[in-house]
DRENPA-3360 file (N, C-alpha, C; in nm, 2 decimals, always signed):
BEGIN
1 = MKQRRVAP = -3.84/-0.81/+1.72/-3.90/-0.78/+1.59/-3.83/-0.67/+1.52 ~ -3.81/-0.69/+1.39/-3.73/-0.60/+1.31/-3.82/-0.48/+1.27 ~ -3.77/-0.36/+1.28/-3.84/-0.24/+1.25/-3.82/-0.21/+1.10 ~ -3.93/-0.18/+1.03/-3.93/-0.14/+0.89/-3.89/+0.00/+0.88 ~ -3.80/+0.03/+0.78/-3.76/+0.16/+0.75/-3.86/+0.23/+0.65 ~ -3.91/+0.34/+0.68/-4.00/+0.41/+0.60/-3.92/+0.51/+0.52 ~ -3.94/+0.51/+0.39/-3.87/+0.61/+0.30/-3.92/+0.74/+0.33 ~ -3.83/+0.84/+0.34/-3.88/+0.98/+0.37/-3.96/+1.03/+0.25;
9 = VPSRRALA = -4.06/+1.10/+0.28/-4.15/+1.16/+0.18/-4.08/+1.29/+0.13 ~ -4.07/+1.31/+0.00/-4.01/+1.43/-0.05/-4.09/+1.55/-0.01 ~ -4.02/+1.66/+0.03/-4.09/+1.78/+0.06/-4.15/+1.85/-0.06 ~ -4.25/+1.93/-0.03/-4.31/+2.01/-0.14/-4.21/+2.09/-0.22 ~ -4.11/+2.14/-0.15/-4.01/+2.22/-0.21/-3.92/+2.13/-0.31 ~ -3.89/+2.01/-0.27/-3.81/+1.92/-0.35/-3.89/+1.88/-0.48 ~ -4.02/+1.86/-0.46/-4.11/+1.82/-0.57/-4.12/+1.94/-0.67 ~ -4.13/+2.06/-0.61/-4.14/+2.18/-0.70/-4.01/+2.20/-0.78;
17 = VVWLAATI = -3.90/+2.17/-0.72/-3.77/+2.19/-0.79/-3.76/+2.09/-0.90 ~ -3.80/+1.96/-0.88/-3.80/+1.86/-0.98/-3.90/+1.90/-1.10 ~ -4.02/+1.95/-1.06/-4.11/+1.99/-1.16/-4.06/+2.11/-1.24 ~ -4.00/+2.20/-1.18/-3.94/+2.32/-1.25/-3.83/+2.28/-1.34 ~ -3.74/+2.19/-1.30/-3.63/+2.14/-1.38/-3.68/+2.07/-1.50 ~ -3.79/+1.98/-1.48/-3.84/+1.91/-1.60/-3.91/+2.01/-1.70 ~ -3.98/+2.11/-1.64/-4.04/+2.21/-1.73/-3.94/+2.29/-1.81 ~ -3.83/+2.33/-1.75/-3.73/+2.40/-1.82/-3.66/+2.31/-1.93;
25 = GFVGLLFV = -3.64/+2.18/-1.89/-3.59/+2.09/-1.99/-3.68/+2.07/-2.11 ~ -3.81/+2.06/-2.09/-3.90/+2.04/-2.20/-3.91/+2.17/-2.29 ~ -3.91/+2.28/-2.22/-3.91/+2.41/-2.30/-3.79/+2.42/-2.38 ~ -3.67/+2.38/-2.33/-3.55/+2.39/-2.40/-3.55/+2.29/-2.52 ~ -3.61/+2.17/-2.51/-3.62/+2.08/-2.62/-3.72/+2.14/-2.73 ~ -3.83/+2.20/-2.68/-3.92/+2.26/-2.77/-3.85/+2.37/-2.85 ~ -3.77/+2.45/-2.78/-3.70/+2.56/-2.85/-3.61/+2.51/-2.96 ~ -3.53/+2.40/-2.92/-3.44/+2.34/-3.02/-3.52/+2.29/-3.14;
33 = ARRLEGPR = -3.63/+2.22/-3.11/-3.71/+2.16/-3.22/-3.76/+2.27/-3.31 ~ -3.81/+2.38/-3.26/-3.86/+2.49/-3.34/-3.75/+2.56/-3.42 ~ -3.63/+2.57/-3.37/-3.51/+2.63/-3.44/-3.47/+2.54/-3.56 ~ -3.49/+2.41/-3.55/-3.45/+2.32/-3.66/-3.55/+2.33/-3.78 ~ -3.66/+2.39/-3.76/-3.76/+2.40/-3.87/-3.70/+2.50/-3.97 ~ -3.71/+2.47/-4.10/-3.66/+2.57/-4.20/-3.77/+2.64/-4.27 ~ -3.73/+2.74/-4.35/-3.84/+2.81/-4.42/-3.90/+2.73/-4.53 ~ -3.85/+2.62/-4.57/-3.91/+2.54/-4.67/-3.98/+2.42/-4.62;
41 = DDPDQAEQ = -3.99/+2.41/-4.49/-4.07/+2.31/-4.42/-4.22/+2.34/-4.43 ~ -4.30/+2.23/-4.41/-4.44/+2.25/-4.41/-4.49/+2.33/-4.29 ~ -4.58/+2.42/-4.30/-4.63/+2.49/-4.18/-4.69/+2.39/-4.08 ~ -4.75/+2.29/-4.13/-4.80/+2.18/-4.04/-4.71/+2.06/-4.05 ~ -4.63/+2.04/-3.95/-4.53/+1.94/-3.95/-4.59/+1.80/-3.97 ~ -4.72/+1.79/-3.93/-4.78/+1.66/-3.95/-4.80/+1.63/-4.10 ~ -4.80/+1.72/-4.18/-4.82/+1.70/-4.33/-4.68/+1.68/-4.40 ~ -4.57/+1.70/-4.33/-4.44/+1.69/-4.40/-4.39/+1.55/-4.39;
49 = RVGFLDEG = -4.37/+1.49/-4.51/-4.32/+1.35/-4.52/-4.40/+1.25/-4.43 ~ -4.53/+1.25/-4.46/-4.63/+1.18/-4.38/-4.62/+1.03/-4.42 ~ -4.57/+0.99/-4.53/-4.56/+0.85/-4.56/-4.70/+0.79/-4.60 ~ -4.71/+0.66/-4.60/-4.83/+0.59/-4.64/-4.93/+0.58/-4.54 ~ -4.91/+0.64/-4.42/-5.01/+0.63/-4.31/-5.13/+0.71/-4.34 ~ -5.11/+0.82/-4.41/-5.22/+0.91/-4.44/-5.21/+0.95/-4.58 ~ -5.28/+0.88/-4.67/-5.27/+0.91/-4.81/-5.37/+1.02/-4.85 ~ -5.46/+1.06/-4.76/-5.55/+1.17/-4.79/-5.63/+1.13/-4.91;
57 = MLPIAAPV = -5.62/+1.22/-5.01/-5.70/+1.20/-5.13/-5.63/+1.12/-5.24 ~ -5.52/+1.05/-5.21/-5.44/+0.97/-5.30/-5.50/+0.83/-5.31 ~ -5.48/+0.77/-5.43/-5.42/+0.81/-5.55/-5.50/+0.90/-5.63 ~ -5.44/+0.99/-5.71/-5.51/+1.07/-5.81/-5.44/+1.06/-5.94 ~ -5.51/+1.09/-6.05/-5.44/+1.09/-6.18/-5.33/+1.19/-6.19 ~ -5.22/+1.15/-6.23/-5.10/+1.24/-6.24/-5.11/+1.32/-6.37 ~ -5.11/+1.45/-6.36/-5.11/+1.54/-6.48/-4.98/+1.51/-6.56 ~ -5.00/+1.51/-6.69/-4.88/+1.50/-6.78/-4.80/+1.63/-6.77;
65 = ITAGLPAA = -4.67/+1.62/-6.75/-4.59/+1.74/-6.73/-4.52/+1.78/-6.86 ~ -4.43/+1.69/-6.91/-4.35/+1.72/-7.03/-4.30/+1.59/-7.09 ~ -4.28/+1.60/-7.22/-4.22/+1.48/-7.29/-4.30/+1.35/-7.26 ~ -4.43/+1.37/-7.24/-4.51/+1.25/-7.22/-4.49/+1.19/-7.08 ~ -4.43/+1.26/-6.99/-4.41/+1.20/-6.86/-4.50/+1.27/-6.76 ~ -4.55/+1.20/-6.66/-4.54/+1.05/-6.65/-4.61/+0.97/-6.75 ~ -4.56/+0.86/-6.78/-4.62/+0.77/-6.88/-4.65/+0.63/-6.82 ~ -4.75/+0.57/-6.88/-4.79/+0.44/-6.83/-4.67/+0.34/-6.86;
73 = GRATVVVF = -4.66/+0.24/-6.77/-4.56/+0.14/-6.79/-4.43/+0.15/-6.70 ~ -4.41/+0.27/-6.65/-4.29/+0.29/-6.57/-4.32/+0.40/-6.46 ~ -4.27/+0.37/-6.34/-4.29/+0.47/-6.23/-4.21/+0.60/-6.26 ~ -4.26/+0.71/-6.21/-4.20/+0.84/-6.23/-4.18/+0.91/-6.10 ~ -4.07/+0.97/-6.08/-4.06/+1.06/-5.96/-4.05/+1.20/-6.02 ~ -4.14/+1.29/-5.97/-4.15/+1.43/-6.01/-4.09/+1.51/-5.89 ~ -3.98/+1.58/-5.92/-3.91/+1.65/-5.82/-3.94/+1.80/-5.84 ~ -3.99/+1.87/-5.73/-4.02/+2.01/-5.74/-3.90/+2.08/-5.67;
81 = LRPADAAD = -3.84/+2.17/-5.75/-3.71/+2.24/-5.70/-3.72/+2.39/-5.72 ~ -3.64/+2.46/-5.64/-3.61/+2.60/-5.67/-3.48/+2.61/-5.74 ~ -3.46/+2.72/-5.82/-3.34/+2.73/-5.90/-3.21/+2.72/-5.82 ~ -3.20/+2.78/-5.70/-3.08/+2.78/-5.63/-3.03/+2.64/-5.59 ~ -3.12/+2.55/-5.58/-3.09/+2.41/-5.54/-3.09/+2.31/-5.65 ~ -3.13/+2.35/-5.77/-3.16/+2.26/-5.88/-3.04/+2.18/-5.92 ~ -2.92/+2.24/-5.94/-2.81/+2.17/-6.00/-2.77/+2.05/-5.91 ~ -2.75/+2.08/-5.78/-2.71/+1.98/-5.68/-2.81/+1.87/-5.67;
89 = ECTAMSRQ = -2.94/+1.91/-5.65/-3.05/+1.81/-5.63/-3.07/+1.73/-5.76 ~ -3.06/+1.79/-5.87/-3.08/+1.71/-6.00/-2.97/+1.61/-6.02 ~ -2.85/+1.65/-5.99/-2.74/+1.56/-6.01/-2.75/+1.44/-5.91 ~ -2.78/+1.47/-5.79/-2.79/+1.36/-5.68/-2.91/+1.27/-5.71 ~ -3.03/+1.33/-5.74/-3.14/+1.25/-5.77/-3.12/+1.16/-5.89 ~ -3.06/+1.21/-5.99/-3.03/+1.13/-6.11/-2.94/+1.01/-6.08 ~ -2.84/+1.04/-6.00/-2.74/+0.93/-5.96/-2.81/+0.83/-5.87 ~ -2.89/+0.87/-5.78/-2.94/+0.78/-5.67/-3.08/+0.72/-5.71;
97 = VGSAAALV = -3.16/+0.78/-5.79/-3.29/+0.73/-5.82/-3.31/+0.70/-5.97 ~ -3.23/+0.76/-6.06/-3.26/+0.75/-6.20/-3.27/+0.62/-6.26 ~ -3.21/+0.52/-6.21/-3.22/+0.38/-6.27/-3.35/+0.31/-6.22 ~ -3.41/+0.36/-6.11/-3.53/+0.29/-6.06/-3.66/+0.35/-6.11 ~ -3.66/+0.47/-6.17/-3.78/+0.54/-6.22/-3.74/+0.65/-6.32 ~ -3.84/+0.69/-6.40/-3.82/+0.81/-6.48/-3.82/+0.93/-6.39 ~ -3.74/+1.03/-6.42/-3.73/+1.15/-6.34/-3.78/+1.27/-6.42 ~ -3.86/+1.36/-6.36/-3.90/+1.48/-6.41/-3.87/+1.59/-6.31;
105 = AVLSGPAP = -3.80/+1.70/-6.35/-3.78/+1.81/-6.26/-3.87/+1.92/-6.29 ~ -3.94/+1.97/-6.19/-4.03/+2.09/-6.21/-3.96/+2.20/-6.14 ~ -3.92/+2.30/-6.21/-3.84/+2.41/-6.15/-3.92/+2.54/-6.14 ~ -3.91/+2.61/-6.04/-3.99/+2.74/-6.02/-3.92/+2.85/-6.10 ~ -3.80/+2.83/-6.15/-3.73/+2.93/-6.23/-3.63/+2.87/-6.31 ~ -3.57/+2.94/-6.41/-3.47/+2.87/-6.50/-3.34/+2.84/-6.42 ~ -3.29/+2.72/-6.44/-3.17/+2.68/-6.38/-3.12/+2.55/-6.45 ~ -2.99/+2.52/-6.44/-2.94/+2.40/-6.49/-2.99/+2.28/-6.41;
113 = CPGIPAVH = -3.02/+2.17/-6.47/-3.06/+2.05/-6.40/-2.99/+1.93/-6.46 ~ -2.86/+1.91/-6.43/-2.79/+1.80/-6.49/-2.84/+1.67/-6.45 ~ -2.84/+1.58/-6.54/-2.88/+1.44/-6.51/-3.03/+1.41/-6.53 ~ -3.11/+1.51/-6.54/-3.25/+1.49/-6.55/-3.29/+1.55/-6.69 ~ -3.32/+1.47/-6.79/-3.35/+1.52/-6.92/-3.48/+1.59/-6.93 ~ -3.58/+1.55/-6.85/-3.72/+1.61/-6.86/-3.73/+1.72/-6.76 ~ -3.72/+1.85/-6.80/-3.73/+1.96/-6.71/-3.85/+2.05/-6.75 ~ -3.93/+2.09/-6.66/-4.04/+2.18/-6.68/-4.03/+2.30/-6.60;
121 = LDPEGRTA = -4.05/+2.42/-6.65/-4.06/+2.54/-6.58/-4.20/+2.57/-6.53 ~ -4.21/+2.60/-6.40/-4.34/+2.62/-6.34/-4.34/+2.74/-6.25 ~ -4.31/+2.86/-6.30/-4.30/+2.98/-6.21/-4.42/+3.02/-6.14 ~ -4.54/+2.99/-6.20/-4.67/+3.02/-6.13/-4.71/+2.91/-6.03 ~ -4.65/+2.80/-6.03/-4.69/+2.69/-5.94/-4.81/+2.61/-5.98 ~ -4.85/+2.62/-6.11/-4.96/+2.55/-6.15/-4.94/+2.40/-6.15 ~ -4.83/+2.35/-6.19/-4.80/+2.21/-6.19/-4.80/+2.15/-6.05 ~ -4.73/+2.23/-5.96/-4.73/+2.19/-5.82/-4.87/+2.18/-5.76;
129 = AAYGMRAP = -4.95/+2.28/-5.79/-5.09/+2.28/-5.74/-5.17/+2.16/-5.80 ~ -5.14/+2.12/-5.93/-5.21/+2.01/-5.99/-5.17/+1.88/-5.92 ~ -5.05/+1.87/-5.87/-5.01/+1.75/-5.80/-5.04/+1.76/-5.65 ~ -5.10/+1.87/-5.60/-5.14/+1.88/-5.47/-5.03/+1.91/-5.37 ~ -4.92/+1.97/-5.42/-4.81/+2.00/-5.33/-4.85/+2.12/-5.24 ~ -4.80/+2.11/-5.12/-4.83/+2.21/-5.02/-4.73/+2.33/-5.03 ~ -4.77/+2.44/-4.98/-4.67/+2.56/-4.98/-4.59/+2.55/-4.85 ~ -4.46/+2.58/-4.86/-4.38/+2.58/-4.74/-4.40/+2.70/-4.65;
137 = VDRGPSVG = -4.34/+2.70/-4.54/-4.35/+2.81/-4.44/-4.33/+2.95/-4.50 ~ -4.23/+2.96/-4.59/-4.19/+3.09/-4.65/-4.29/+3.13/-4.76 ~ -4.39/+3.05/-4.79/-4.49/+3.07/-4.89/-4.43/+3.08/-5.03 ~ -4.31/+3.04/-5.05/-4.25/+3.03/-5.18/-4.29/+2.91/-5.26 ~ -4.23/+2.88/-5.37/-4.27/+2.76/-5.45/-4.25/+2.63/-5.37 ~ -4.33/+2.54/-5.41/-4.32/+2.41/-5.34/-4.19/+2.34/-5.37 ~ -4.14/+2.27/-5.27/-4.02/+2.19/-5.29/-4.05/+2.05/-5.24 ~ -4.00/+1.95/-5.31/-4.03/+1.81/-5.26/-4.04/+1.72/-5.38;
145 = YAVVDSET = -4.12/+1.61/-5.37/-4.14/+1.52/-5.47/-4.27/+1.45/-5.47 ~ -4.31/+1.39/-5.58/-4.43/+1.31/-5.59/-4.38/+1.18/-5.66 ~ -4.44/+1.07/-5.62/-4.41/+0.94/-5.68/-4.54/+0.90/-5.75 ~ -4.52/+0.87/-5.88/-4.63/+0.83/-5.97/-4.60/+0.68/-6.01 ~ -4.71/+0.60/-5.99/-4.69/+0.46/-6.03/-4.70/+0.44/-6.18 ~ -4.68/+0.31/-6.22/-4.68/+0.28/-6.36/-4.81/+0.29/-6.43 ~ -4.92/+0.32/-6.35/-5.05/+0.34/-6.41/-5.08/+0.49/-6.41 ~ -4.98/+0.57/-6.39/-4.99/+0.72/-6.39/-5.08/+0.78/-6.28;
153 = RVRYRTLD = -5.07/+0.72/-6.16/-5.14/+0.77/-6.05/-5.04/+0.82/-5.95 ~ -5.07/+0.94/-5.89/-4.98/+0.99/-5.78/-5.01/+0.91/-5.66 ~ -4.91/+0.84/-5.61/-4.93/+0.76/-5.50/-4.87/+0.82/-5.37 ~ -4.78/+0.91/-5.38/-4.72/+0.97/-5.27/-4.67/+1.11/-5.31 ~ -4.69/+1.21/-5.22/-4.63/+1.34/-5.25/-4.60/+1.40/-5.11 ~ -4.49/+1.48/-5.11/-4.45/+1.54/-4.99/-4.37/+1.66/-5.01 ~ -4.38/+1.75/-4.91/-4.30/+1.87/-4.91/-4.17/+1.83/-4.84 ~ -4.06/+1.84/-4.91/-3.93/+1.80/-4.86/-3.82/+1.90/-4.92;
161 = PHPAANSR = -3.76/+1.98/-4.83/-3.66/+2.08/-4.88/-3.54/+2.02/-4.95 ~ -3.51/+1.89/-4.92/-3.39/+1.83/-4.99/-3.42/+1.69/-5.03 ~ -3.49/+1.67/-5.14/-3.54/+1.54/-5.18/-3.42/+1.44/-5.20 ~ -3.31/+1.49/-5.25/-3.20/+1.39/-5.27/-3.14/+1.34/-5.14 ~ -3.15/+1.41/-5.03/-3.11/+1.36/-4.90/-3.19/+1.25/-4.86 ~ -3.31/+1.24/-4.91/-3.40/+1.13/-4.87/-3.43/+1.03/-4.99 ~ -3.33/+1.01/-5.07/-3.34/+0.93/-5.19/-3.37/+0.78/-5.15 ~ -3.32/+0.74/-5.03/-3.34/+0.60/-4.98/-3.49/+0.58/-4.96;
169 = EVLTILRA = -3.55/+0.69/-4.91/-3.70/+0.68/-4.88/-3.77/+0.67/-5.02 ~ -3.73/+0.75/-5.11/-3.79/+0.75/-5.25/-3.78/+0.60/-5.30 ~ -3.66/+0.55/-5.29/-3.64/+0.41/-5.34/-3.73/+0.31/-5.27 ~ -3.75/+0.33/-5.14/-3.84/+0.24/-5.07/-3.98/+0.25/-5.12 ~ -4.02/+0.37/-5.14/-4.16/+0.39/-5.19/-4.17/+0.33/-5.33 ~ -4.07/+0.35/-5.42/-4.08/+0.29/-5.55/-4.09/+0.13/-5.54 ~ -4.01/+0.07/-5.45/-4.02/-0.07/-5.44/-4.15/-0.12/-5.39 ~ -4.22/-0.03/-5.31/-4.35/-0.07/-5.25/-4.47/-0.06/-5.35;
177 = L = -4.44/+0.01/-5.47/-4.55/+0.02/-5.57/-4.59/-0.11/-5.63;
% end
């Protein structure tokens, strides 16, 4: 009769070493993830770029900003920017999203905004508050965007430090309206 081999049972010490190594690995990953958060990110990461899964109180009526925008009949993307980033973000958003929707830039301070003809200054953050934009970690002005449908309802809004970097996401949202 053939004898079965029994696998050796790991010792408690070996199990403790594996557990300790896994713990150190997870702590390291958590440290890296926390370091990747920026000062303009949402304090609650679950609220940043949440998509259509959690619309919360949406849709809401979009407040008119400037030059009659947002206006019925065409979707509008309202981009909330800080002056230091405005020139680059405006240029990129105009190039990448401008043909798919009307664009409005809401700036927290004076700055050039090439490519976006409708610009509104909002140093007190009243427009951002009316759109329900959240405050980032640094408690400065909101950054991100809101998508308004052709019936002038805010359908999506998110805190996003670099909206132009996510222009493909904006275009996907516009196609879904």
